[in-house]
C-alpha positions as CSV (number, residue, x, y, z in Angstrom):
1,X,-240.4,7.7,-96.0
2,X,-236.6,7.4,-95.6
3,X,-235.5,4.5,-93.4
4,X,-233.6,5.3,-90.2
5,X,-229.9,4.6,-90.3
6,X,-229.1,1.2,-88.7
7,X,-227.0,2.8,-86.0
8,X,-230.1,4.7,-84.8
9,X,-232.3,1.6,-84.9
10,X,-230.1,-0.6,-82.8
11,X,-229.6,-0.1,-79.0
12,X,-226.8,2.2,-78.1
13,X,-223.4,0.6,-77.4
14,X,-222.7,0.5,-73.7
15,X,-219.6,-1.8,-73.6
16,X,-216.8,-3.3,-75.7
17,X,-215.4,-6.7,-75.1
18,X,-212.0,-7.1,-76.6
19,X,-210.0,-10.1,-77.6
20,X,-206.4,-9.4,-76.7
21,X,-203.9,-11.3,-79.0
22,X,-203.4,-9.4,-82.2
23,X,-206.1,-7.0,-81.2
24,X,-204.5,-5.1,-78.4
25,X,-201.1,-6.9,-78.2
26,X,-199.1,-8.3,-81.1
27,X,-198.4,-12.1,-80.7
28,X,-196.2,-14.3,-82.8
29,X,-195.1,-17.6,-81.4
30,X,-192.0,-17.6,-83.5
31,X,-190.5,-14.9,-81.4
32,X,-189.7,-17.3,-78.6
33,X,-187.3,-19.2,-80.8
34,X,-185.3,-16.5,-82.4
35,X,-181.6,-17.3,-81.6
36,X,-182.7,-20.7,-80.2
37,X,-183.7,-22.7,-83.2
38,X,-183.8,-22.2,-87.0
39,X,-187.0,-21.2,-88.7
40,X,-187.2,-24.7,-90.4
41,X,-186.7,-26.5,-87.1
42,X,-189.5,-24.4,-85.5
43,X,-191.8,-25.1,-88.4
44,X,-191.1,-28.8,-88.1
45,X,-191.8,-28.6,-84.3
46,X,-195.1,-26.8,-84.9
47,X,-196.1,-29.4,-87.5
48,X,-195.0,-32.5,-85.6
49,X,-196.7,-31.7,-82.3
50,X,-199.7,-29.8,-83.9
51,X,-198.7,-26.7,-82.0
52,X,-202.0,-24.8,-82.6
53,X,-203.9,-27.6,-80.9
54,X,-201.4,-27.9,-78.0
55,X,-201.6,-24.1,-77.6
56,X,-205.4,-24.3,-77.6
57,X,-205.3,-26.9,-74.8
58,X,-203.0,-24.8,-72.8
59,X,-205.3,-21.9,-73.3
60,X,-208.1,-24.1,-72.0
61,X,-206.2,-24.7,-68.8
62,X,-203.8,-27.6,-69.4
63,X,-200.5,-26.8,-67.5
64,X,-197.5,-26.3,-69.8
65,X,-195.7,-28.9,-67.7
66,X,-198.3,-31.4,-68.9
67,X,-197.9,-30.2,-72.4
68,X,-194.1,-30.8,-72.1
69,X,-194.7,-34.3,-70.8
70,X,-196.9,-35.2,-73.7
71,X,-194.4,-33.8,-76.2
72,X,-191.5,-35.6,-74.5
73,X,-193.4,-38.9,-74.9
74,X,-194.4,-38.4,-78.5
75,X,-191.5,-36.3,-79.9
76,X,-188.6,-36.3,-77.4
77,X,-186.4,-34.1,-79.5
78,X,-188.9,-31.3,-79.4
79,X,-189.3,-31.2,-75.6
80,X,-186.6,-28.5,-75.3
81,X,-188.6,-26.3,-77.7
82,X,-191.6,-26.4,-75.3
83,X,-189.3,-25.3,-72.5
84,X,-188.0,-22.5,-74.7
85,X,-191.5,-21.3,-75.6
86,X,-192.6,-21.0,-72.0
87,X,-189.3,-19.6,-70.7
88,X,-189.1,-17.0,-73.6
89,X,-192.9,-16.3,-73.9
90,X,-192.3,-12.6,-73.4
91,X,-190.5,-12.6,-76.7
92,X,-193.6,-13.7,-78.5
93,X,-195.3,-10.4,-77.7
94,X,-194.1,-7.6,-80.0
95,X,-195.8,-4.7,-78.2
96,X,-199.2,-3.0,-78.7
97,X,-201.1,-3.4,-81.9
98,X,-200.7,0.0,-83.6
99,X,-203.6,2.3,-82.9
100,X,-205.5,0.1,-80.6
101,X,-204.4,1.7,-77.3
102,X,-205.7,5.0,-78.6
103,X,-209.1,3.5,-79.2
104,X,-209.2,2.0,-75.8
105,X,-208.4,5.4,-74.2
106,X,-211.0,7.2,-76.2
107,X,-213.7,4.6,-75.4
108,X,-212.9,4.9,-71.7
109,X,-213.1,8.7,-71.9
110,X,-216.6,8.3,-73.5
111,X,-217.7,6.3,-70.4
112,X,-218.1,2.9,-72.1
113,X,-217.4,-0.2,-70.1
114,X,-214.4,-2.1,-71.4
115,X,-213.5,-5.7,-70.9
116,X,-211.3,-8.5,-72.3
117,X,-212.1,-12.0,-73.3
118,X,-208.9,-13.9,-74.3
119,X,-207.8,-17.4,-75.2
120,X,-204.6,-17.4,-73.1
121,X,-202.8,-19.7,-70.8
122,X,-203.1,-18.6,-67.2
123,X,-199.4,-19.2,-66.8
124,X,-198.3,-16.9,-69.5
125,X,-201.0,-14.3,-69.3
126,X,-199.2,-11.9,-66.9
127,X,-196.8,-11.0,-69.8
128,X,-199.7,-9.5,-71.7
129,X,-200.3,-6.3,-69.8
130,X,-196.6,-5.7,-69.6
131,X,-196.3,-5.8,-73.4
132,X,-199.5,-3.8,-74.0
133,X,-200.4,-1.5,-71.0
134,X,-203.8,-0.6,-72.5
135,X,-204.9,-4.0,-71.2
136,X,-204.7,-2.6,-67.7
137,X,-207.2,0.1,-68.8
138,X,-209.9,-2.6,-69.2
139,X,-212.3,-3.0,-66.2
140,X,-211.6,-6.8,-66.1
141,X,-210.4,-9.6,-68.3
142,X,-211.7,-13.2,-68.5
143,X,-208.8,-15.4,-69.3
144,X,-209.6,-18.8,-70.8
145,X,-206.9,-20.7,-69.0
146,X,-208.4,-19.7,-65.7
147,X,-211.9,-20.8,-66.7
148,X,-211.3,-24.1,-68.5
149,X,-213.1,-22.8,-71.6
150,X,-211.9,-21.3,-74.9
151,X,-213.5,-19.4,-77.7
152,X,-215.5,-20.1,-79.8
153,X,-217.3,-22.2,-77.2
154,X,-220.6,-20.3,-76.5
155,X,-220.2,-21.0,-72.8
156,X,-217.2,-18.7,-72.4
157,X,-219.2,-15.8,-74.0
158,X,-222.1,-16.5,-71.7
159,X,-219.8,-16.6,-68.7
160,X,-218.3,-13.3,-69.7
161,X,-221.7,-11.7,-70.1
162,X,-222.8,-13.0,-66.7
163,X,-219.7,-12.1,-64.9
164,X,-219.4,-8.6,-66.3
165,X,-223.1,-7.9,-66.4
166,X,-223.2,-7.3,-70.1
167,X,-226.2,-7.1,-72.4
168,X,-225.0,-8.7,-75.6
169,X,-227.2,-6.5,-77.8
170,X,-225.5,-3.4,-76.3
171,X,-222.0,-4.9,-76.3
172,X,-219.5,-4.9,-79.1
173,X,-217.2,-7.9,-79.3
174,X,-214.0,-7.5,-81.2
175,X,-211.8,-10.4,-82.3
176,X,-209.4,-11.2,-85.1
177,X,-210.6,-14.8,-85.5
178,X,-213.7,-15.3,-87.7
179,X,-214.9,-18.3,-85.8
180,X,-215.0,-16.3,-82.5
181,X,-216.7,-13.4,-84.2
182,X,-219.4,-15.8,-85.6
183,X,-219.9,-17.4,-82.2
184,X,-220.4,-14.0,-80.5
185,X,-222.8,-12.9,-83.2
186,X,-224.9,-16.1,-82.8
187,X,-225.3,-15.1,-79.1
188,X,-226.5,-11.6,-79.9
189,X,-223.3,-9.6,-79.5
190,X,-222.5,-6.9,-82.0
191,X,-219.5,-8.7,-83.4
192,X,-216.7,-7.1,-85.3
193,X,-213.7,-8.8,-86.9
194,X,-210.5,-6.9,-86.2
195,X,-208.1,-6.4,-89.1
196,X,-206.6,-3.0,-88.2
197,X,-207.2,-0.2,-85.7
198,X,-208.4,2.3,-88.3
199,X,-211.0,-0.2,-89.6
200,X,-212.2,-0.8,-86.0
201,X,-212.4,2.9,-85.4
202,X,-214.5,3.3,-88.6
203,X,-216.7,0.3,-87.6
204,X,-217.3,1.7,-84.1
205,X,-218.2,5.1,-85.5
206,X,-220.7,3.3,-87.8
207,X,-222.3,1.9,-84.7
208,X,-222.8,5.4,-83.3
209,X,-219.8,5.4,-81.0
210,X,-218.5,8.9,-80.9
211,X,-214.8,8.3,-81.6
212,X,-212.7,10.8,-83.4
213,X,-212.3,10.3,-87.1
214,X,-209.0,8.6,-88.0
């Protein structure tokens, strides 16, 4: 007897939960500093203050004013770069990720429920939908900075599932960070790592979602 294809054995996909940064909207923190500081100065700033960790804490709800206070105390010369990052945050967003908006529109036309789950400061999040209007096609977005939780903490996935009424086994989670994909998979989501829109389209089709071929 020939085994059934995996897409037929698993429950049908009812919802897609999207990460936003570098999935729906392109984000590069260097963009805030173009014309403000040299590349070398920015790299030194990132290294001295451990920018990924500072950004993670802002994503978890720490106000950027408090981030600046910490940086001013530990590395006073870098405090103006914190100001520049916040004031020029829109310049970190380089528009939609190619091909992703089309997938969102097609999924919506198919009647799937669509949501966002993003690690993003509550203060800077409003820039996101302006840079990538497909975000506004999502039914709702859970923003880490409003929740005091960040991926890959399992609690933020559980909160999203509860708030949006999602069955993880019938929900595809899409993220570009392997740690977040692994955390979602551990909780029973159908977890896909995003690398490019054409790959996501192929992966969703493989799950039985009736998207057009690329």
